[in-house]
PDB file of N, CA, C and O in Angstrom:
ATOM      1  N   MET A   1     155.866  67.477  79.895  1.00  0.00           N
ATOM      2  CA  MET A   1     155.762  66.972  78.549  1.00  0.00           C
ATOM      3  C   MET A   1     157.163  66.933  77.935  1.00  0.00           C
ATOM      4  O   MET A   1     157.826  67.967  77.851  1.00  0.00           O
ATOM      5  N   SER A   2     157.616  65.768  77.510  1.00  0.00           N
ATOM      6  CA  SER A   2     158.930  65.649  76.891  1.00  0.00           C
ATOM      7  C   SER A   2     158.783  65.214  75.442  1.00  0.00           C
ATOM      8  O   SER A   2     157.900  64.429  75.094  1.00  0.00           O
ATOM      9  N   LYS A   3     159.654  65.735  74.621  1.00  0.00           N
ATOM     10  CA  LYS A   3     159.671  65.381  73.204  1.00  0.00           C
ATOM     11  C   LYS A   3     160.837  64.441  72.962  1.00  0.00           C
ATOM     12  O   LYS A   3     161.954  64.696  73.412  1.00  0.00           O
ATOM     13  N   ASP A   4     160.578  63.360  72.254  1.00  0.00           N
ATOM     14  CA  ASP A   4     161.649  62.446  71.889  1.00  0.00           C
ATOM     15  C   ASP A   4     162.204  62.904  70.549  1.00  0.00           C
ATOM     16  O   ASP A   4     161.539  62.782  69.520  1.00  0.00           O
ATOM     17  N   ILE A   5     163.419  63.429  70.562  1.00  0.00           N
ATOM     18  CA  ILE A   5     164.004  63.930  69.325  1.00  0.00           C
ATOM     19  C   ILE A   5     164.951  62.935  68.689  1.00  0.00           C
ATOM     20  O   ILE A   5     165.546  63.223  67.651  1.00  0.00           O
ATOM     21  N   GLY A   6     165.101  61.773  69.291  1.00  0.00           N
ATOM     22  CA  GLY A   6     165.938  60.733  68.709  1.00  0.00           C
ATOM     23  C   GLY A   6     167.413  60.996  68.939  1.00  0.00           C
ATOM     24  O   GLY A   6     167.790  61.805  69.787  1.00  0.00           O
ATOM     25  N   PRO A   7     168.246  60.299  68.169  1.00  0.00           N
ATOM     26  CA  PRO A   7     169.696  60.445  68.354  1.00  0.00           C
ATOM     27  C   PRO A   7     170.176  61.831  67.931  1.00  0.00           C
ATOM     28  O   PRO A   7     169.622  62.452  67.024  1.00  0.00           O
ATOM     29  N   LEU A   8     171.212  62.291  68.609  1.00  0.00           N
ATOM     30  CA  LEU A   8     171.795  63.595  68.314  1.00  0.00           C
ATOM     31  C   LEU A   8     173.166  63.424  67.681  1.00  0.00           C
ATOM     32  O   LEU A   8     173.936  62.547  68.073  1.00  0.00           O
ATOM     33  N   LEU A   9     173.463  64.261  66.706  1.00  0.00           N
ATOM     34  CA  LEU A   9     174.748  64.231  66.013  1.00  0.00           C
ATOM     35  C   LEU A   9     175.570  65.452  66.391  1.00  0.00           C
ATOM     36  O   LEU A   9     175.023  66.524  66.649  1.00  0.00           O
ATOM     37  N   THR A  10     176.879  65.283  66.422  1.00  0.00           N
ATOM     38  CA  THR A  10     177.757  66.433  66.603  1.00  0.00           C
ATOM     39  C   THR A  10     177.806  67.190  65.283  1.00  0.00           C
ATOM     40  O   THR A  10     177.359  66.686  64.253  1.00  0.00           O
ATOM     41  N   VAL A  11     178.343  68.386  65.318  1.00  0.00           N
ATOM     42  CA  VAL A  11     178.446  69.186  64.098  1.00  0.00           C
ATOM     43  C   VAL A  11     179.296  68.474  63.039  1.00  0.00           C
ATOM     44  O   VAL A  11     178.874  68.419  61.884  1.00  0.00           O
ATOM     45  N   PRO A  12     180.472  67.926  63.373  1.00  0.00           N
ATOM     46  CA  PRO A  12     181.250  67.205  62.362  1.00  0.00           C
ATOM     47  C   PRO A  12     180.520  65.968  61.804  1.00  0.00           C
ATOM     48  O   PRO A  12     180.629  65.676  60.613  1.00  0.00           O
ATOM     49  N   GLU A  13     179.786  65.250  62.647  1.00  0.00           N
ATOM     50  CA  GLU A  13     179.028  64.089  62.174  1.00  0.00           C
ATOM     51  C   GLU A  13     177.934  64.506  61.201  1.00  0.00           C
ATOM     52  O   GLU A  13     177.721  63.863  60.173  1.00  0.00           O
ATOM     53  N   PHE A  14     177.244  65.594  61.539  1.00  0.00           N
ATOM     54  CA  PHE A  14     176.179  66.108  60.684  1.00  0.00           C
ATOM     55  C   PHE A  14     176.753  66.563  59.343  1.00  0.00           C
ATOM     56  O   PHE A  14     176.180  66.282  58.290  1.00  0.00           O
ATOM     57  N   ALA A  15     177.877  67.261  59.385  1.00  0.00           N
ATOM     58  CA  ALA A  15     178.531  67.727  58.160  1.00  0.00           C
ATOM     59  C   ALA A  15     178.951  66.551  57.283  1.00  0.00           C
ATOM     60  O   ALA A  15     178.806  66.602  56.061  1.00  0.00           O
ATOM     61  N   ALA A  16     179.467  65.497  57.900  1.00  0.00           N
ATOM     62  CA  ALA A  16     179.887  64.318  57.143  1.00  0.00           C
ATOM     63  C   ALA A  16     178.696  63.639  56.469  1.00  0.00           C
ATOM     64  O   ALA A  16     178.813  63.170  55.337  1.00  0.00           O
ATOM     65  N   GLU A  17     177.558  63.581  57.149  1.00  0.00           N
ATOM     66  CA  GLU A  17     176.351  62.974  56.578  1.00  0.00           C
ATOM     67  C   GLU A  17     175.916  63.686  55.300  1.00  0.00           C
ATOM     68  O   GLU A  17     175.493  63.046  54.337  1.00  0.00           O
ATOM     69  N   LEU A  18     176.024  65.018  55.299  1.00  0.00           N
ATOM     70  CA  LEU A  18     175.580  65.809  54.141  1.00  0.00           C
ATOM     71  C   LEU A  18     176.716  66.147  53.178  1.00  0.00           C
ATOM     72  O   LEU A  18     176.492  66.753  52.131  1.00  0.00           O
ATOM     73  N   LYS A  19     177.936  65.750  53.542  1.00  0.00           N
ATOM     74  CA  LYS A  19     179.118  66.027  52.727  1.00  0.00           C
ATOM     75  C   LYS A  19     179.300  67.533  52.488  1.00  0.00           C
ATOM     76  O   LYS A  19     179.514  67.983  51.363  1.00  0.00           O
ATOM     77  N   VAL A  20     179.208  68.287  53.581  1.00  0.00           N
ATOM     78  CA  VAL A  20     179.454  69.729  53.552  1.00  0.00           C
ATOM     79  C   VAL A  20     180.507  70.054  54.601  1.00  0.00           C
ATOM     80  O   VAL A  20     180.848  69.211  55.432  1.00  0.00           O
ATOM     81  N   LYS A  21     181.014  71.269  54.559  1.00  0.00           N
ATOM     82  CA  LYS A  21     182.024  71.685  55.533  1.00  0.00           C
ATOM     83  C   LYS A  21     181.393  71.923  56.901  1.00  0.00           C
ATOM     84  O   LYS A  21     180.215  72.262  57.013  1.00  0.00           O
ATOM     85  N   VAL A  22     182.202  71.738  57.929  1.00  0.00           N
ATOM     86  CA  VAL A  22     181.758  71.993  59.299  1.00  0.00           C
ATOM     87  C   VAL A  22     181.355  73.457  59.441  1.00  0.00           C
ATOM     88  O   VAL A  22     180.386  73.768  60.135  1.00  0.00           O
ATOM     89  N   SER A  23     182.086  74.352  58.794  1.00  0.00           N
ATOM     90  CA  SER A  23     181.759  75.780  58.877  1.00  0.00           C
ATOM     91  C   SER A  23     180.381  76.077  58.288  1.00  0.00           C
ATOM     92  O   SER A  23     179.696  76.991  58.749  1.00  0.00           O
ATOM     93  N   THR A  24     179.972  75.319  57.282  1.00  0.00           N
ATOM     94  CA  THR A  24     178.642  75.489  56.704  1.00  0.00           C
ATOM     95  C   THR A  24     177.571  75.131  57.721  1.00  0.00           C
ATOM     96  O   THR A  24     176.585  75.852  57.873  1.00  0.00           O
ATOM     97  N   VAL A  25     177.763  74.022  58.413  1.00  0.00           N
ATOM     98  CA  VAL A  25     176.794  73.598  59.427  1.00  0.00           C
ATOM     99  C   VAL A  25     176.747  74.607  60.563  1.00  0.00           C
ATOM    100  O   VAL A  25     175.668  74.940  61.053  1.00  0.00           O
ATOM    101  N   ARG A  26     177.902  75.095  60.983  1.00  0.00           N
ATOM    102  CA  ARG A  26     177.923  76.102  62.046  1.00  0.00           C
ATOM    103  C   ARG A  26     177.173  77.368  61.613  1.00  0.00           C
ATOM    104  O   ARG A  26     176.477  77.980  62.422  1.00  0.00           O
ATOM    105  N   ARG A  27     177.310  77.759  60.350  1.00  0.00           N
ATOM    106  CA  ARG A  27     176.579  78.923  59.852  1.00  0.00           C
ATOM    107  C   ARG A  27     175.077  78.660  59.864  1.00  0.00           C
ATOM    108  O   ARG A  27     174.303  79.532  60.258  1.00  0.00           O
ATOM    109  N   TRP A  28     174.651  77.461  59.434  1.00  0.00           N
ATOM    110  CA  TRP A  28     173.233  77.095  59.452  1.00  0.00           C
ATOM    111  C   TRP A  28     172.680  77.164  60.872  1.00  0.00           C
ATOM    112  O   TRP A  28     171.552  77.612  61.078  1.00  0.00           O
ATOM    113  N   VAL A  29     173.466  76.725  61.849  1.00  0.00           N
ATOM    114  CA  VAL A  29     173.041  76.790  63.249  1.00  0.00           C
ATOM    115  C   VAL A  29     172.900  78.246  63.664  1.00  0.00           C
ATOM    116  O   VAL A  29     171.901  78.628  64.274  1.00  0.00           O
ATOM    117  N   TYR A  30     173.902  79.059  63.335  1.00  0.00           N
ATOM    118  CA  TYR A  30     173.881  80.480  63.694  1.00  0.00           C
ATOM    119  C   TYR A  30     172.674  81.189  63.073  1.00  0.00           C
ATOM    120  O   TYR A  30     172.031  82.019  63.715  1.00  0.00           O
ATOM    121  N   GLU A  31     172.376  80.848  61.810  1.00  0.00           N
ATOM    122  CA  GLU A  31     171.251  81.463  61.100  1.00  0.00           C
ATOM    123  C   GLU A  31     169.914  80.801  61.432  1.00  0.00           C
ATOM    124  O   GLU A  31     168.867  81.213  60.932  1.00  0.00           O
ATOM    125  N   ARG A  32     169.959  79.774  62.278  1.00  0.00           N
ATOM    126  CA  ARG A  32     168.773  79.011  62.690  1.00  0.00           C
ATOM    127  C   ARG A  32     168.039  78.374  61.512  1.00  0.00           C
ATOM    128  O   ARG A  32     166.809  78.325  61.489  1.00  0.00           O
ATOM    129  N   ARG A  33     168.796  77.892  60.549  1.00  0.00           N
ATOM    130  CA  ARG A  33     168.211  77.188  59.408  1.00  0.00           C
ATOM    131  C   ARG A  33     167.920  75.730  59.744  1.00  0.00           C
ATOM    132  O   ARG A  33     167.074  75.095  59.115  1.00  0.00           O
ATOM    133  N   ILE A  34     168.630  75.208  60.743  1.00  0.00           N
ATOM    134  CA  ILE A  34     168.410  73.817  61.157  1.00  0.00           C
ATOM    135  C   ILE A  34     168.092  73.792  62.648  1.00  0.00           C
ATOM    136  O   ILE A  34     168.579  74.618  63.419  1.00  0.00           O
ATOM    137  N   ASN A  35     167.272  72.834  63.031  1.00  0.00           N
ATOM    138  CA  ASN A  35     166.960  72.642  64.449  1.00  0.00           C
ATOM    139  C   ASN A  35     168.203  72.107  65.151  1.00  0.00           C
ATOM    140  O   ASN A  35     168.934  71.283  64.602  1.00  0.00           O
ATOM    141  N   HIS A  36     168.427  72.578  66.352  1.00  0.00           N
ATOM    142  CA  HIS A  36     169.592  72.119  67.102  1.00  0.00           C
ATOM    143  C   HIS A  36     169.318  72.228  68.593  1.00  0.00           C
ATOM    144  O   HIS A  36     168.368  72.880  69.028  1.00  0.00           O
ATOM    145  N   VAL A  37     170.175  71.573  69.361  1.00  0.00           N
ATOM    146  CA  VAL A  37     170.106  71.597  70.815  1.00  0.00           C
ATOM    147  C   VAL A  37     171.425  72.176  71.304  1.00  0.00           C
ATOM    148  O   VAL A  37     172.496  71.738  70.885  1.00  0.00           O
ATOM    149  N   LYS A  38     171.345  73.145  72.176  1.00  0.00           N
ATOM    150  CA  LYS A  38     172.556  73.720  72.746  1.00  0.00           C
ATOM    151  C   LYS A  38     172.667  73.266  74.194  1.00  0.00           C
ATOM    152  O   LYS A  38     171.755  73.472  74.995  1.00  0.00           O
ATOM    153  N   LEU A  39     173.796  72.646  74.515  1.00  0.00           N
ATOM    154  CA  LEU A  39     174.037  72.135  75.857  1.00  0.00           C
ATOM    155  C   LEU A  39     175.169  72.921  76.511  1.00  0.00           C
ATOM    156  O   LEU A  39     176.229  73.109  75.915  1.00  0.00           O
ATOM    157  N   PHE A  40     174.941  73.373  77.721  1.00  0.00           N
ATOM    158  CA  PHE A  40     175.982  74.052  78.504  1.00  0.00           C
ATOM    159  C   PHE A  40     176.586  75.250  77.768  1.00  0.00           C
ATOM    160  O   PHE A  40     177.792  75.478  77.860  1.00  0.00           O
ATOM    161  N   LYS A  41     175.782  76.009  77.051  1.00  0.00           N
ATOM    162  CA  LYS A  41     176.147  77.240  76.344  1.00  0.00           C
ATOM    163  C   LYS A  41     177.059  77.036  75.142  1.00  0.00           C
ATOM    164  O   LYS A  41     177.157  77.937  74.310  1.00  0.00           O
ATOM    165  N   ARG A  42     177.732  75.897  75.011  1.00  0.00           N
ATOM    166  CA  ARG A  42     178.706  75.739  73.933  1.00  0.00           C
ATOM    167  C   ARG A  42     178.468  74.520  73.048  1.00  0.00           C
ATOM    168  O   ARG A  42     178.640  74.592  71.831  1.00  0.00           O
ATOM    169  N   LEU A  43     178.080  73.421  73.646  1.00  0.00           N
ATOM    170  CA  LEU A  43     177.950  72.190  72.887  1.00  0.00           C
ATOM    171  C   LEU A  43     176.690  72.210  72.025  1.00  0.00           C
ATOM    172  O   LEU A  43     175.587  72.430  72.525  1.00  0.00           O
ATOM    173  N   VAL A  44     176.865  71.981  70.748  1.00  0.00           N
ATOM    174  CA  VAL A  44     175.742  71.974  69.815  1.00  0.00           C
ATOM    175  C   VAL A  44     175.544  70.554  69.319  1.00  0.00           C
ATOM    176  O   VAL A  44     176.489  69.894  68.885  1.00  0.00           O
ATOM    177  N   ARG A  45     174.308  70.096  69.389  1.00  0.00           N
ATOM    178  CA  ARG A  45     173.942  68.782  68.868  1.00  0.00           C
ATOM    179  C   ARG A  45     172.747  68.964  67.942  1.00  0.00           C
ATOM    180  O   ARG A  45     171.875  69.798  68.187  1.00  0.00           O
ATOM    181  N   ILE A  46     172.721  68.174  66.879  1.00  0.00           N
ATOM    182  CA  ILE A  46     171.669  68.295  65.873  1.00  0.00           C
ATOM    183  C   ILE A  46     170.938  66.962  65.775  1.00  0.00           C
ATOM    184  O   ILE A  46     171.572  65.916  65.638  1.00  0.00           O
ATOM    185  N   PRO A  47     169.602  66.991  65.843  1.00  0.00           N
ATOM    186  CA  PRO A  47     168.849  65.740  65.700  1.00  0.00           C
ATOM    187  C   PRO A  47     169.127  65.082  64.346  1.00  0.00           C
ATOM    188  O   PRO A  47     169.188  65.760  63.320  1.00  0.00           O
ATOM    189  N   ALA A  48     169.292  63.779  64.352  1.00  0.00           N
ATOM    190  CA  ALA A  48     169.564  63.042  63.120  1.00  0.00           C
ATOM    191  C   ALA A  48     168.437  63.213  62.103  1.00  0.00           C
ATOM    192  O   ALA A  48     168.660  63.078  60.900  1.00  0.00           O
ATOM    193  N   THR A  49     167.240  63.505  62.576  1.00  0.00           N
ATOM    194  CA  THR A  49     166.109  63.689  61.667  1.00  0.00           C
ATOM    195  C   THR A  49     166.276  64.922  60.781  1.00  0.00           C
ATOM    196  O   THR A  49     165.617  65.032  59.747  1.00  0.00           O
ATOM    197  N   GLU A  50     167.145  65.844  61.170  1.00  0.00           N
ATOM    198  CA  GLU A  50     167.379  67.035  60.361  1.00  0.00           C
ATOM    199  C   GLU A  50     168.039  66.690  59.028  1.00  0.00           C
ATOM    200  O   GLU A  50     167.829  67.388  58.036  1.00  0.00           O
ATOM    201  N   VAL A  51     168.833  65.621  58.996  1.00  0.00           N
ATOM    202  CA  VAL A  51     169.456  65.192  57.739  1.00  0.00           C
ATOM    203  C   VAL A  51     168.363  64.856  56.727  1.00  0.00           C
ATOM    204  O   VAL A  51     168.391  65.334  55.593  1.00  0.00           O
ATOM    205  N   ASP A  52     167.409  64.038  57.141  1.00  0.00           N
ATOM    206  CA  ASP A  52     166.316  63.653  56.247  1.00  0.00           C
ATOM    207  C   ASP A  52     165.465  64.850  55.855  1.00  0.00           C
ATOM    208  O   ASP A  52     165.049  64.964  54.702  1.00  0.00           O
ATOM    209  N   ARG A  53     165.203  65.741  56.801  1.00  0.00           N
ATOM    210  CA  ARG A  53     164.384  66.914  56.499  1.00  0.00           C
ATOM    211  C   ARG A  53     165.042  67.797  55.450  1.00  0.00           C
ATOM    212  O   ARG A  53     164.381  68.259  54.520  1.00  0.00           O
ATOM    213  N   LEU A  54     166.345  68.034  55.597  1.00  0.00           N
ATOM    214  CA  LEU A  54     167.047  68.868  54.625  1.00  0.00           C
ATOM    215  C   LEU A  54     167.050  68.229  53.244  1.00  0.00           C
ATOM    216  O   LEU A  54     166.840  68.911  52.241  1.00  0.00           O
ATOM    217  N   LYS A  55     167.286  66.931  53.190  1.00  0.00           N
ATOM    218  CA  LYS A  55     167.278  66.236  51.902  1.00  0.00           C
ATOM    219  C   LYS A  55     165.898  66.299  51.265  1.00  0.00           C
ATOM    220  O   LYS A  55     165.774  66.554  50.067  1.00  0.00           O
ATOM    221  N   ARG A  56     164.866  66.067  52.060  1.00  0.00           N
ATOM    222  CA  ARG A  56     163.491  66.059  51.550  1.00  0.00           C
ATOM    223  C   ARG A  56     163.086  67.450  51.055  1.00  0.00           C
ATOM    224  O   ARG A  56     162.479  67.571  49.991  1.00  0.00           O
ATOM    225  N   GLU A  57     163.409  68.487  51.805  1.00  0.00           N
ATOM    226  CA  GLU A  57     163.008  69.841  51.429  1.00  0.00           C
ATOM    227  C   GLU A  57     163.855  70.409  50.297  1.00  0.00           C
ATOM    228  O   GLU A  57     163.431  71.346  49.622  1.00  0.00           O
ATOM    229  N   SER A  58     165.039  69.858  50.082  1.00  0.00           N
ATOM    230  CA  SER A  58     165.920  70.361  49.033  1.00  0.00           C
ATOM    231  C   SER A  58     165.726  69.645  47.702  1.00  0.00           C
ATOM    232  O   SER A  58     166.267  70.073  46.683  1.00  0.00           O
ATOM    233  N   LEU A  59     164.969  68.575  47.706  1.00  0.00           N
ATOM    234  CA  LEU A  59     164.768  67.790  46.488  1.00  0.00           C
ATOM    235  C   LEU A  59     164.009  68.608  45.452  1.00  0.00           C
ATOM    236  O   LEU A  59     162.962  69.184  45.748  1.00  0.00           O
ATOM    237  N   ARG A  60     164.537  68.654  44.255  1.00  0.00           N
ATOM    238  CA  ARG A  60     163.890  69.369  43.164  1.00  0.00           C
ATOM    239  C   ARG A  60     163.471  68.340  42.115  1.00  0.00           C
ATOM    240  O   ARG A  60     164.283  67.532  41.665  1.00  0.00           O
ATOM    241  N   GLU A  61     162.222  68.379  41.740  1.00  0.00           N
ATOM    242  CA  GLU A  61     161.713  67.479  40.721  1.00  0.00           C
ATOM    243  C   GLU A  61     162.115  67.999  39.342  1.00  0.00           C
ATOM    244  O   GLU A  61     162.185  69.207  39.115  1.00  0.00           O
ATOM    245  N   SER A  62     162.377  67.071  38.432  1.00  0.00           N
ATOM    246  CA  SER A  62     162.704  67.428  37.065  1.00  0.00           C
ATOM    247  C   SER A  62     161.457  67.975  36.360  1.00  0.00           C
ATOM    248  O   SER A  62     160.360  67.439  36.517  1.00  0.00           O
ATOM    249  N   LEU A  63     161.636  69.026  35.598  1.00  0.00           N
ATOM    250  CA  LEU A  63     160.515  69.615  34.875  1.00  0.00           C
ATOM    251  C   LEU A  63     160.252  68.905  33.556  1.00  0.00           C
ATOM    252  O   LEU A  63     159.133  68.927  33.044  1.00  0.00           O
ATOM    253  N   ARG A  64     161.271  68.284  33.016  1.00  0.00           N
ATOM    254  CA  ARG A  64     161.100  67.572  31.741  1.00  0.00           C
ATOM    255  C   ARG A  64     162.051  66.378  31.698  1.00  0.00           C
ATOM    256  O   ARG A  64     163.046  66.353  32.422  1.00  0.00           O
ATOM    257  N   PRO A  65     161.760  65.416  30.876  1.00  0.00           N
ATOM    258  CA  PRO A  65     162.646  64.240  30.790  1.00  0.00           C
ATOM    259  C   PRO A  65     163.975  64.602  30.134  1.00  0.00           C
ATOM    260  O   PRO A  65     164.084  65.569  29.380  1.00  0.00           O
ATOM    261  N   TRP A  66     164.955  63.806  30.445  1.00  0.00           N
ATOM    262  CA  TRP A  66     166.290  63.990  29.871  1.00  0.00           C
ATOM    263  C   TRP A  66     166.233  63.703  28.369  1.00  0.00           C
ATOM    264  O   TRP A  66     165.631  62.711  27.957  1.00  0.00           O
ATOM    265  N   PRO A  67     166.859  64.565  27.534  1.00  0.00           N
ATOM    266  CA  PRO A  67     166.801  64.310  26.070  1.00  0.00           C
ATOM    267  C   PRO A  67     167.620  63.084  25.679  1.00  0.00           C
ATOM    268  O   PRO A  67     168.659  62.801  26.275  1.00  0.00           O
ATOM    269  N   ASN A  68     167.145  62.374  24.688  1.00  0.00           N
ATOM    270  CA  ASN A  68     167.847  61.152  24.212  1.00  0.00           C
ATOM    271  C   ASN A  68     168.845  61.462  23.160  1.00  0.00           C
ATOM    272  O   ASN A  68     169.514  60.559  22.658  1.00  0.00           O
TER     273      ASN A  68
END
């Protein structure tokens, strides 16, 4: 049984997509906050779908309308 995880991003590519530092992404990987693939003990790749998941889960709805 194989799972199609789609395109994989490098850590710098993933960081650029979210406009965060590479060190932040590396910390998220270390803390297992984001799904990732580890190749050959060192190479880390992150599914592109993680960008959308983080954005979707981080979205906060406004509690009230903006004052005029």
